[in-house]
Biotite code that builds the C-alpha atoms (Angstrom):
import biotite.structure as struc

atoms = struc.array([
    struc.Atom([0.000, 0.000, 0.000], chain_id="A", res_id=1, res_name="MET", atom_name="CA", element="C"),
    struc.Atom([1.405, 3.409, -0.980], chain_id="A", res_id=2, res_name="THR", atom_name="CA", element="C"),
    struc.Atom([1.948, 5.706, 2.045], chain_id="A", res_id=3, res_name="PRO", atom_name="CA", element="C"),
    struc.Atom([-0.246, 8.791, 2.180], chain_id="A", res_id=4, res_name="ALA", atom_name="CA", element="C"),
    struc.Atom([1.425, 11.915, 0.863], chain_id="A", res_id=5, res_name="LYS", atom_name="CA", element="C"),
    struc.Atom([2.245, 14.861, 3.115], chain_id="A", res_id=6, res_name="ILE", atom_name="CA", element="C"),
    struc.Atom([-0.522, 17.394, 2.527], chain_id="A", res_id=7, res_name="ARG", atom_name="CA", element="C"),
    struc.Atom([0.849, 20.948, 2.389], chain_id="A", res_id=8, res_name="ILE", atom_name="CA", element="C"),
    struc.Atom([-0.671, 24.417, 2.680], chain_id="A", res_id=9, res_name="LEU", atom_name="CA", element="C"),
    struc.Atom([1.491, 27.201, 1.182], chain_id="A", res_id=10, res_name="LEU", atom_name="CA", element="C"),
    struc.Atom([1.028, 30.706, 2.584], chain_id="A", res_id=11, res_name="ILE", atom_name="CA", element="C"),
    struc.Atom([3.021, 33.440, 0.830], chain_id="A", res_id=12, res_name="ASP", atom_name="CA", element="C"),
    struc.Atom([2.016, 36.715, -0.795], chain_id="A", res_id=13, res_name="ASP", atom_name="CA", element="C"),
    struc.Atom([4.324, 36.215, -3.808], chain_id="A", res_id=14, res_name="HIS", atom_name="CA", element="C"),
    struc.Atom([2.419, 34.190, -6.389], chain_id="A", res_id=15, res_name="ILE", atom_name="CA", element="C"),
    struc.Atom([5.487, 33.317, -8.480], chain_id="A", res_id=16, res_name="VAL", atom_name="CA", element="C"),
    struc.Atom([7.239, 31.925, -5.412], chain_id="A", res_id=17, res_name="LEU", atom_name="CA", element="C"),
    struc.Atom([4.152, 29.934, -4.467], chain_id="A", res_id=18, res_name="ARG", atom_name="CA", element="C"),
    struc.Atom([4.007, 28.486, -7.971], chain_id="A", res_id=19, res_name="MET", atom_name="CA", element="C"),
    struc.Atom([7.638, 27.409, -7.736], chain_id="A", res_id=20, res_name="GLY", atom_name="CA", element="C"),
    struc.Atom([7.189, 25.872, -4.317], chain_id="A", res_id=21, res_name="LEU", atom_name="CA", element="C"),
    struc.Atom([4.040, 24.071, -5.391], chain_id="A", res_id=22, res_name="ALA", atom_name="CA", element="C"),
    struc.Atom([5.860, 22.628, -8.406], chain_id="A", res_id=23, res_name="GLN", atom_name="CA", element="C"),
    struc.Atom([8.791, 21.447, -6.270], chain_id="A", res_id=24, res_name="ALA", atom_name="CA", element="C"),
    struc.Atom([6.577, 19.902, -3.612], chain_id="A", res_id=25, res_name="ALA", atom_name="CA", element="C"),
    struc.Atom([4.264, 18.202, -6.098], chain_id="A", res_id=26, res_name="ASN", atom_name="CA", element="C"),
    struc.Atom([7.291, 16.775, -7.905], chain_id="A", res_id=27, res_name="ASP", atom_name="CA", element="C"),
    struc.Atom([8.407, 15.090, -4.680], chain_id="A", res_id=28, res_name="ALA", atom_name="CA", element="C"),
    struc.Atom([6.976, 11.568, -4.484], chain_id="A", res_id=29, res_name="PRO", atom_name="CA", element="C"),
    struc.Atom([5.795, 11.949, -0.881], chain_id="A", res_id=30, res_name="ASP", atom_name="CA", element="C"),
    struc.Atom([4.173, 15.406, -1.009], chain_id="A", res_id=31, res_name="MET", atom_name="CA", element="C"),
    struc.Atom([1.236, 17.263, -2.463], chain_id="A", res_id=32, res_name="GLU", atom_name="CA", element="C"),
    struc.Atom([0.078, 20.870, -2.144], chain_id="A", res_id=33, res_name="VAL", atom_name="CA", element="C"),
    struc.Atom([-3.583, 20.888, -1.154], chain_id="A", res_id=34, res_name="VAL", atom_name="CA", element="C"),
    struc.Atom([-4.056, 24.617, -0.601], chain_id="A", res_id=35, res_name="GLY", atom_name="CA", element="C"),
    struc.Atom([-2.563, 28.068, -1.111], chain_id="A", res_id=36, res_name="GLU", atom_name="CA", element="C"),
    struc.Atom([-3.142, 31.479, 0.475], chain_id="A", res_id=37, res_name="ALA", atom_name="CA", element="C"),
    struc.Atom([-1.547, 34.881, 0.035], chain_id="A", res_id=38, res_name="GLU", atom_name="CA", element="C"),
    struc.Atom([-2.177, 36.307, 3.516], chain_id="A", res_id=39, res_name="ASN", atom_name="CA", element="C"),
    struc.Atom([-2.937, 35.265, 7.061], chain_id="A", res_id=40, res_name="GLY", atom_name="CA", element="C"),
    struc.Atom([-6.640, 36.007, 6.809], chain_id="A", res_id=41, res_name="GLU", atom_name="CA", element="C"),
    struc.Atom([-7.103, 33.707, 3.817], chain_id="A", res_id=42, res_name="ASP", atom_name="CA", element="C"),
    struc.Atom([-4.846, 31.107, 5.464], chain_id="A", res_id=43, res_name="ALA", atom_name="CA", element="C"),
    struc.Atom([-7.431, 30.429, 8.155], chain_id="A", res_id=44, res_name="ILE", atom_name="CA", element="C"),
    struc.Atom([-10.178, 29.867, 5.576], chain_id="A", res_id=45, res_name="LYS", atom_name="CA", element="C"),
    struc.Atom([-8.032, 27.601, 3.408], chain_id="A", res_id=46, res_name="VAL", atom_name="CA", element="C"),
    struc.Atom([-6.790, 25.598, 6.413], chain_id="A", res_id=47, res_name="TYR", atom_name="CA", element="C"),
    struc.Atom([-10.376, 25.091, 7.525], chain_id="A", res_id=48, res_name="ARG", atom_name="CA", element="C"),
    struc.Atom([-11.239, 23.750, 4.070], chain_id="A", res_id=49, res_name="ALA", atom_name="CA", element="C"),
    struc.Atom([-8.296, 21.403, 3.481], chain_id="A", res_id=50, res_name="CYS", atom_name="CA", element="C"),
    struc.Atom([-6.826, 20.529, 6.923], chain_id="A", res_id=51, res_name="HIS", atom_name="CA", element="C"),
    struc.Atom([-3.210, 20.066, 5.732], chain_id="A", res_id=52, res_name="PRO", atom_name="CA", element="C"),
    struc.Atom([-0.479, 18.113, 7.521], chain_id="A", res_id=53, res_name="ASP", atom_name="CA", element="C"),
    struc.Atom([2.107, 20.907, 7.257], chain_id="A", res_id=54, res_name="VAL", atom_name="CA", element="C"),
    struc.Atom([1.801, 24.672, 6.806], chain_id="A", res_id=55, res_name="VAL", atom_name="CA", element="C"),
    struc.Atom([4.663, 26.411, 4.956], chain_id="A", res_id=56, res_name="VAL", atom_name="CA", element="C"),
    struc.Atom([4.380, 30.017, 6.051], chain_id="A", res_id=57, res_name="LEU", atom_name="CA", element="C"),
    struc.Atom([6.078, 33.282, 5.099], chain_id="A", res_id=58, res_name="ASP", atom_name="CA", element="C"),
    struc.Atom([6.899, 35.585, 8.020], chain_id="A", res_id=59, res_name="MET", atom_name="CA", element="C"),
    struc.Atom([5.991, 38.933, 6.487], chain_id="A", res_id=60, res_name="ARG", atom_name="CA", element="C"),
    struc.Atom([2.653, 39.194, 4.702], chain_id="A", res_id=61, res_name="MET", atom_name="CA", element="C"),
    struc.Atom([-0.211, 41.670, 4.349], chain_id="A", res_id=62, res_name="PRO", atom_name="CA", element="C"),
    struc.Atom([-3.132, 41.699, 6.811], chain_id="A", res_id=63, res_name="LYS", atom_name="CA", element="C"),
    struc.Atom([-1.487, 39.385, 9.359], chain_id="A", res_id=64, res_name="HIS", atom_name="CA", element="C"),
    struc.Atom([2.178, 38.599, 10.010], chain_id="A", res_id=65, res_name="SER", atom_name="CA", element="C"),
    struc.Atom([3.480, 35.053, 10.148], chain_id="A", res_id=66, res_name="GLY", atom_name="CA", element="C"),
    struc.Atom([3.539, 35.192, 13.952], chain_id="A", res_id=67, res_name="LEU", atom_name="CA", element="C"),
    struc.Atom([-0.058, 36.414, 14.088], chain_id="A", res_id=68, res_name="GLU", atom_name="CA", element="C"),
    struc.Atom([-1.081, 33.716, 11.619], chain_id="A", res_id=69, res_name="THR", atom_name="CA", element="C"),
    struc.Atom([0.519, 30.972, 13.736], chain_id="A", res_id=70, res_name="ILE", atom_name="CA", element="C"),
    struc.Atom([-1.387, 32.258, 16.764], chain_id="A", res_id=71, res_name="LYS", atom_name="CA", element="C"),
    struc.Atom([-4.712, 32.309, 14.888], chain_id="A", res_id=72, res_name="MET", atom_name="CA", element="C"),
    struc.Atom([-4.165, 28.822, 13.470], chain_id="A", res_id=73, res_name="LEU", atom_name="CA", element="C"),
    struc.Atom([-3.361, 27.406, 16.906], chain_id="A", res_id=74, res_name="LYS", atom_name="CA", element="C"),
    struc.Atom([-6.319, 29.117, 18.527], chain_id="A", res_id=75, res_name="GLU", atom_name="CA", element="C"),
    struc.Atom([-8.755, 27.571, 16.070], chain_id="A", res_id=76, res_name="GLU", atom_name="CA", element="C"),
    struc.Atom([-7.127, 24.252, 15.143], chain_id="A", res_id=77, res_name="PHE", atom_name="CA", element="C"),
    struc.Atom([-4.894, 23.346, 18.097], chain_id="A", res_id=78, res_name="GLY", atom_name="CA", element="C"),
    struc.Atom([-1.507, 21.725, 17.368], chain_id="A", res_id=79, res_name="PRO", atom_name="CA", element="C"),
    struc.Atom([-0.659, 22.954, 13.866], chain_id="A", res_id=80, res_name="VAL", atom_name="CA", element="C"),
    struc.Atom([2.656, 21.934, 12.285], chain_id="A", res_id=81, res_name="ARG", atom_name="CA", element="C"),
    struc.Atom([4.247, 25.056, 10.827], chain_id="A", res_id=82, res_name="VAL", atom_name="CA", element="C"),
    struc.Atom([7.459, 25.484, 8.850], chain_id="A", res_id=83, res_name="LEU", atom_name="CA", element="C"),
    struc.Atom([8.551, 29.102, 8.401], chain_id="A", res_id=84, res_name="ILE", atom_name="CA", element="C"),
    struc.Atom([9.986, 29.928, 4.961], chain_id="A", res_id=85, res_name="PHE", atom_name="CA", element="C"),
    struc.Atom([11.425, 33.418, 5.227], chain_id="A", res_id=86, res_name="SER", atom_name="CA", element="C"),
    struc.Atom([13.630, 35.951, 3.472], chain_id="A", res_id=87, res_name="ASN", atom_name="CA", element="C"),
    struc.Atom([14.818, 37.114, 6.862], chain_id="A", res_id=88, res_name="TYR", atom_name="CA", element="C"),
    struc.Atom([17.306, 34.947, 8.725], chain_id="A", res_id=89, res_name="ALA", atom_name="CA", element="C"),
    struc.Atom([17.991, 37.023, 11.817], chain_id="A", res_id=90, res_name="SER", atom_name="CA", element="C"),
    struc.Atom([18.261, 35.272, 15.149], chain_id="A", res_id=91, res_name="GLY", atom_name="CA", element="C"),
    struc.Atom([15.395, 37.421, 16.416], chain_id="A", res_id=92, res_name="ASP", atom_name="CA", element="C"),
    struc.Atom([13.019, 36.277, 13.700], chain_id="A", res_id=93, res_name="GLU", atom_name="CA", element="C"),
    struc.Atom([13.873, 32.602, 14.136], chain_id="A", res_id=94, res_name="ALA", atom_name="CA", element="C"),
    struc.Atom([13.563, 32.754, 17.921], chain_id="A", res_id=95, res_name="LEU", atom_name="CA", element="C"),
    struc.Atom([10.204, 34.511, 17.684], chain_id="A", res_id=96, res_name="GLN", atom_name="CA", element="C"),
    struc.Atom([8.980, 31.854, 15.248], chain_id="A", res_id=97, res_name="SER", atom_name="CA", element="C"),
    struc.Atom([9.821, 28.987, 17.578], chain_id="A", res_id=98, res_name="PHE", atom_name="CA", element="C"),
    struc.Atom([8.417, 30.845, 20.576], chain_id="A", res_id=99, res_name="GLN", atom_name="CA", element="C"),
    struc.Atom([5.157, 31.267, 18.643], chain_id="A", res_id=100, res_name="ALA", atom_name="CA", element="C"),
    struc.Atom([4.997, 27.522, 18.004], chain_id="A", res_id=101, res_name="GLY", atom_name="CA", element="C"),
    struc.Atom([6.669, 26.926, 14.627], chain_id="A", res_id=102, res_name="ALA", atom_name="CA", element="C"),
    struc.Atom([8.536, 23.628, 14.338], chain_id="A", res_id=103, res_name="LEU", atom_name="CA", element="C"),
    struc.Atom([10.939, 24.598, 11.555], chain_id="A", res_id=104, res_name="GLY", atom_name="CA", element="C"),
    struc.Atom([12.626, 27.592, 9.945], chain_id="A", res_id=105, res_name="PHE", atom_name="CA", element="C"),
    struc.Atom([14.133, 27.674, 6.441], chain_id="A", res_id=106, res_name="VAL", atom_name="CA", element="C"),
    struc.Atom([15.588, 30.730, 4.702], chain_id="A", res_id=107, res_name="VAL", atom_name="CA", element="C"),
    struc.Atom([14.496, 31.321, 1.110], chain_id="A", res_id=108, res_name="LYS", atom_name="CA", element="C"),
    struc.Atom([18.048, 31.501, -0.258], chain_id="A", res_id=109, res_name="ASP", atom_name="CA", element="C"),
    struc.Atom([18.852, 28.000, 1.008], chain_id="A", res_id=110, res_name="MET", atom_name="CA", element="C"),
    struc.Atom([18.803, 25.057, -1.439], chain_id="A", res_id=111, res_name="PRO", atom_name="CA", element="C"),
    struc.Atom([15.271, 23.880, -2.154], chain_id="A", res_id=112, res_name="LEU", atom_name="CA", element="C"),
    struc.Atom([16.112, 20.456, -0.733], chain_id="A", res_id=113, res_name="GLU", atom_name="CA", element="C"),
    struc.Atom([16.357, 22.097, 2.693], chain_id="A", res_id=114, res_name="ARG", atom_name="CA", element="C"),
    struc.Atom([12.715, 23.086, 2.422], chain_id="A", res_id=115, res_name="LEU", atom_name="CA", element="C"),
    struc.Atom([11.668, 19.560, 1.463], chain_id="A", res_id=116, res_name="LEU", atom_name="CA", element="C"),
    struc.Atom([13.752, 18.150, 4.335], chain_id="A", res_id=117, res_name="GLU", atom_name="CA", element="C"),
    struc.Atom([12.095, 20.630, 6.661], chain_id="A", res_id=118, res_name="GLY", atom_name="CA", element="C"),
    struc.Atom([8.607, 19.648, 5.528], chain_id="A", res_id=119, res_name="ILE", atom_name="CA", element="C"),
    struc.Atom([9.357, 15.967, 6.155], chain_id="A", res_id=120, res_name="ARG", atom_name="CA", element="C"),
    struc.Atom([10.864, 16.706, 9.553], chain_id="A", res_id=121, res_name="CYS", atom_name="CA", element="C"),
    struc.Atom([8.023, 18.943, 10.713], chain_id="A", res_id=122, res_name="VAL", atom_name="CA", element="C"),
    struc.Atom([5.496, 16.396, 9.457], chain_id="A", res_id=123, res_name="HIS", atom_name="CA", element="C"),
    struc.Atom([7.049, 13.918, 11.907], chain_id="A", res_id=124, res_name="GLN", atom_name="CA", element="C"),
    struc.Atom([6.549, 16.420, 14.719], chain_id="A", res_id=125, res_name="GLY", atom_name="CA", element="C"),
    struc.Atom([10.266, 17.211, 15.006], chain_id="A", res_id=126, res_name="ASP", atom_name="CA", element="C"),
    struc.Atom([12.028, 20.573, 14.986], chain_id="A", res_id=127, res_name="GLN", atom_name="CA", element="C"),
    struc.Atom([13.970, 21.542, 11.863], chain_id="A", res_id=128, res_name="TYR", atom_name="CA", element="C"),
    struc.Atom([16.702, 24.116, 12.471], chain_id="A", res_id=129, res_name="ILE", atom_name="CA", element="C"),
    struc.Atom([19.436, 24.304, 9.798], chain_id="A", res_id=130, res_name="PRO", atom_name="CA", element="C"),
    struc.Atom([22.908, 24.960, 11.219], chain_id="A", res_id=131, res_name="ALA", atom_name="CA", element="C"),
    struc.Atom([23.013, 28.497, 9.827], chain_id="A", res_id=132, res_name="GLU", atom_name="CA", element="C"),
    struc.Atom([19.752, 29.377, 11.564], chain_id="A", res_id=133, res_name="VAL", atom_name="CA", element="C"),
    struc.Atom([20.799, 27.682, 14.820], chain_id="A", res_id=134, res_name="ALA", atom_name="CA", element="C"),
    struc.Atom([24.017, 29.700, 14.818], chain_id="A", res_id=135, res_name="SER", atom_name="CA", element="C"),
    struc.Atom([22.142, 32.980, 14.460], chain_id="A", res_id=136, res_name="ARG", atom_name="CA", element="C"),
    struc.Atom([19.713, 31.970, 17.191], chain_id="A", res_id=137, res_name="MET", atom_name="CA", element="C"),
    struc.Atom([22.637, 31.112, 19.480], chain_id="A", res_id=138, res_name="SER", atom_name="CA", element="C"),
    struc.Atom([24.250, 34.487, 18.933], chain_id="A", res_id=139, res_name="ARG", atom_name="CA", element="C"),
    struc.Atom([20.934, 36.149, 19.708], chain_id="A", res_id=140, res_name="ARG", atom_name="CA", element="C"),
    struc.Atom([20.513, 34.166, 22.944], chain_id="A", res_id=141, res_name="VAL", atom_name="CA", element="C"),
    struc.Atom([24.081, 34.982, 23.969], chain_id="A", res_id=142, res_name="VAL", atom_name="CA", element="C"),
    struc.Atom([23.398, 38.672, 23.382], chain_id="A", res_id=143, res_name="SER", atom_name="CA", element="C"),
    struc.Atom([20.281, 38.386, 25.581], chain_id="A", res_id=144, res_name="GLN", atom_name="CA", element="C"),
    struc.Atom([22.218, 36.880, 28.501], chain_id="A", res_id=145, res_name="LEU", atom_name="CA", element="C"),
    struc.Atom([23.785, 39.415, 30.828], chain_id="A", res_id=146, res_name="SER", atom_name="CA", element="C"),
    struc.Atom([27.431, 38.998, 31.829], chain_id="A", res_id=147, res_name="LYS", atom_name="CA", element="C"),
    struc.Atom([26.351, 37.740, 35.260], chain_id="A", res_id=148, res_name="ARG", atom_name="CA", element="C"),
    struc.Atom([23.836, 35.286, 33.761], chain_id="A", res_id=149, res_name="GLU", atom_name="CA", element="C"),
    struc.Atom([26.548, 33.904, 31.510], chain_id="A", res_id=150, res_name="PHE", atom_name="CA", element="C"),
    struc.Atom([28.804, 33.430, 34.553], chain_id="A", res_id=151, res_name="GLU", atom_name="CA", element="C"),
    struc.Atom([26.030, 31.653, 36.459], chain_id="A", res_id=152, res_name="VAL", atom_name="CA", element="C"),
    struc.Atom([25.302, 29.404, 33.473], chain_id="A", res_id=153, res_name="LEU", atom_name="CA", element="C"),
    struc.Atom([28.986, 28.501, 33.175], chain_id="A", res_id=154, res_name="SER", atom_name="CA", element="C"),
    struc.Atom([29.094, 27.431, 36.832], chain_id="A", res_id=155, res_name="PHE", atom_name="CA", element="C"),
    struc.Atom([25.841, 25.483, 36.453], chain_id="A", res_id=156, res_name="VAL", atom_name="CA", element="C"),
    struc.Atom([27.486, 23.593, 33.583], chain_id="A", res_id=157, res_name="ALA", atom_name="CA", element="C"),
    struc.Atom([30.374, 22.706, 35.906], chain_id="A", res_id=158, res_name="LYS", atom_name="CA", element="C"),
    struc.Atom([27.925, 21.099, 38.309], chain_id="A", res_id=159, res_name="GLY", atom_name="CA", element="C"),
    struc.Atom([27.965, 23.703, 41.085], chain_id="A", res_id=160, res_name="LEU", atom_name="CA", element="C"),
    struc.Atom([24.933, 24.165, 43.323], chain_id="A", res_id=161, res_name="SER", atom_name="CA", element="C"),
    struc.Atom([23.254, 27.540, 43.791], chain_id="A", res_id=162, res_name="ASN", atom_name="CA", element="C"),
    struc.Atom([25.000, 27.902, 47.141], chain_id="A", res_id=163, res_name="LYS", atom_name="CA", element="C"),
    struc.Atom([28.393, 27.131, 45.614], chain_id="A", res_id=164, res_name="GLU", atom_name="CA", element="C"),
    struc.Atom([27.789, 29.548, 42.713], chain_id="A", res_id=165, res_name="ILE", atom_name="CA", element="C"),
    struc.Atom([26.815, 32.250, 45.201], chain_id="A", res_id=166, res_name="ALA", atom_name="CA", element="C"),
    struc.Atom([30.111, 31.724, 47.030], chain_id="A", res_id=167, res_name="ALA", atom_name="CA", element="C"),
    struc.Atom([32.111, 31.839, 43.780], chain_id="A", res_id=168, res_name="GLU", atom_name="CA", element="C"),
    struc.Atom([30.479, 35.095, 42.647], chain_id="A", res_id=169, res_name="LEU", atom_name="CA", element="C"),
    struc.Atom([30.155, 36.658, 46.101], chain_id="A", res_id=170, res_name="ASN", atom_name="CA", element="C"),
    struc.Atom([26.365, 36.804, 45.826], chain_id="A", res_id=171, res_name="LEU", atom_name="CA", element="C"),
    struc.Atom([23.515, 35.718, 48.071], chain_id="A", res_id=172, res_name="VAL", atom_name="CA", element="C"),
    struc.Atom([21.883, 32.446, 47.069], chain_id="A", res_id=173, res_name="GLU", atom_name="CA", element="C"),
    struc.Atom([18.559, 34.141, 46.307], chain_id="A", res_id=174, res_name="GLY", atom_name="CA", element="C"),
    struc.Atom([20.208, 36.317, 43.661], chain_id="A", res_id=175, res_name="THR", atom_name="CA", element="C"),
    struc.Atom([21.655, 33.236, 41.973], chain_id="A", res_id=176, res_name="VAL", atom_name="CA", element="C"),
    struc.Atom([18.147, 31.738, 41.877], chain_id="A", res_id=177, res_name="LYS", atom_name="CA", element="C"),
    struc.Atom([16.833, 34.885, 40.169], chain_id="A", res_id=178, res_name="VAL", atom_name="CA", element="C"),
    struc.Atom([19.620, 34.737, 37.571], chain_id="A", res_id=179, res_name="HIS", atom_name="CA", element="C"),
    struc.Atom([18.901, 31.053, 36.979], chain_id="A", res_id=180, res_name="LEU", atom_name="CA", element="C"),
    struc.Atom([15.190, 31.742, 36.477], chain_id="A", res_id=181, res_name="THR", atom_name="CA", element="C"),
    struc.Atom([16.060, 34.374, 33.859], chain_id="A", res_id=182, res_name="ASN", atom_name="CA", element="C"),
    struc.Atom([18.458, 31.989, 32.123], chain_id="A", res_id=183, res_name="ILE", atom_name="CA", element="C"),
    struc.Atom([15.820, 29.242, 31.903], chain_id="A", res_id=184, res_name="LEU", atom_name="CA", element="C"),
    struc.Atom([13.339, 31.720, 30.421], chain_id="A", res_id=185, res_name="ALA", atom_name="CA", element="C"),
    struc.Atom([15.798, 33.009, 27.814], chain_id="A", res_id=186, res_name="LYS", atom_name="CA", element="C"),
    struc.Atom([16.863, 29.495, 26.806], chain_id="A", res_id=187, res_name="LEU", atom_name="CA", element="C"),
    struc.Atom([13.208, 28.359, 26.823], chain_id="A", res_id=188, res_name="GLN", atom_name="CA", element="C"),
    struc.Atom([13.876, 25.372, 29.065], chain_id="A", res_id=189, res_name="VAL", atom_name="CA", element="C"),
    struc.Atom([12.442, 24.238, 32.400], chain_id="A", res_id=190, res_name="SER", atom_name="CA", element="C"),
    struc.Atom([15.387, 22.986, 34.462], chain_id="A", res_id=191, res_name="ASP", atom_name="CA", element="C"),
    struc.Atom([19.167, 23.134, 34.957], chain_id="A", res_id=192, res_name="ARG", atom_name="CA", element="C"),
    struc.Atom([19.923, 20.000, 32.971], chain_id="A", res_id=193, res_name="THR", atom_name="CA", element="C"),
    struc.Atom([17.980, 21.227, 29.951], chain_id="A", res_id=194, res_name="GLN", atom_name="CA", element="C"),
    struc.Atom([19.720, 24.599, 30.254], chain_id="A", res_id=195, res_name="ALA", atom_name="CA", element="C"),
    struc.Atom([23.144, 22.937, 30.104], chain_id="A", res_id=196, res_name="ILE", atom_name="CA", element="C"),
    struc.Atom([22.180, 20.760, 27.140], chain_id="A", res_id=197, res_name="LEU", atom_name="CA", element="C"),
    struc.Atom([20.629, 23.702, 25.259], chain_id="A", res_id=198, res_name="ALA", atom_name="CA", element="C"),
    struc.Atom([23.663, 25.920, 25.922], chain_id="A", res_id=199, res_name="ALA", atom_name="CA", element="C"),
    struc.Atom([26.106, 23.259, 24.729], chain_id="A", res_id=200, res_name="ILE", atom_name="CA", element="C"),
    struc.Atom([24.037, 22.404, 21.664], chain_id="A", res_id=201, res_name="LYS", atom_name="CA", element="C"),
    struc.Atom([23.815, 26.072, 20.649], chain_id="A", res_id=202, res_name="ARG", atom_name="CA", element="C"),
    struc.Atom([27.501, 26.682, 21.266], chain_id="A", res_id=203, res_name="GLY", atom_name="CA", element="C"),
    struc.Atom([26.878, 29.184, 24.065], chain_id="A", res_id=204, res_name="ILE", atom_name="CA", element="C"),
    struc.Atom([29.199, 27.334, 26.431], chain_id="A", res_id=205, res_name="ILE", atom_name="CA", element="C"),
    struc.Atom([31.835, 24.628, 26.028], chain_id="A", res_id=206, res_name="ASN", atom_name="CA", element="C"),
    struc.Atom([32.287, 21.811, 28.522], chain_id="A", res_id=207, res_name="VAL", atom_name="CA", element="C"),
    struc.Atom([35.696, 20.141, 28.539], chain_id="A", res_id=208, res_name="ASP", atom_name="CA", element="C"),
])
C-alpha cells in the first residue's frame, strides 16, 4: 500500500514563489500541495477547508504577520505543524517563530532540498533548524544573557549548586536563583539540565 502523501498548505504573498514551491513539492513523491493562500486572513479559511499536515508560512505578509497567523491557526485548530519559509534569517526572527509555536525555519536563499527536508521533519513532529539558523539563534541568545547570567550558566554547567555559585560570585543564594530563572526563560527550558544541554548544543558554552 502506498503511504499517504504529506498534505501541504502554502502561505506566501508572492504568487510566483508559491508556484515554484508548489511545483517542487508536487514533484516530490511523498508530497502534495492541497491549498494556497496569500495572507494570514485567507490562510485560516483555506486551512479550515483542506486541513493540511504541514503549513509552509512566510513571516511577512499583508493583513497578518506570520507570527499572528501561527497564533490564529493554533487558537482555532490546536496543534498545527508550521514550517517558516522566510527571506529574513535574523536570530530574532527565528527565535520569535519557535516561541510562537513553529517547528521549523528555512531561509528562502537555502537550497530547495532544505525546504523539502524541513517539511518531512516537521510532518514527523520534530524541529527543523538548519545549522546556519541555529548559529544565528545562538548568537541572539548569547546577546540576551547578561554577563552575570553567563557566569552563572557557566558554573551550572560545571555542576555547582546555587549555594556554591553564590560563594564563587560573592552573591547571596537568592540572587543566583533569580539569575537562573532568567536563564531558563531566555533558553526556553524548564530545568538546569535542559539549560546545560541547550547551551552546549547552541555553542553558548563549552564543557571540557
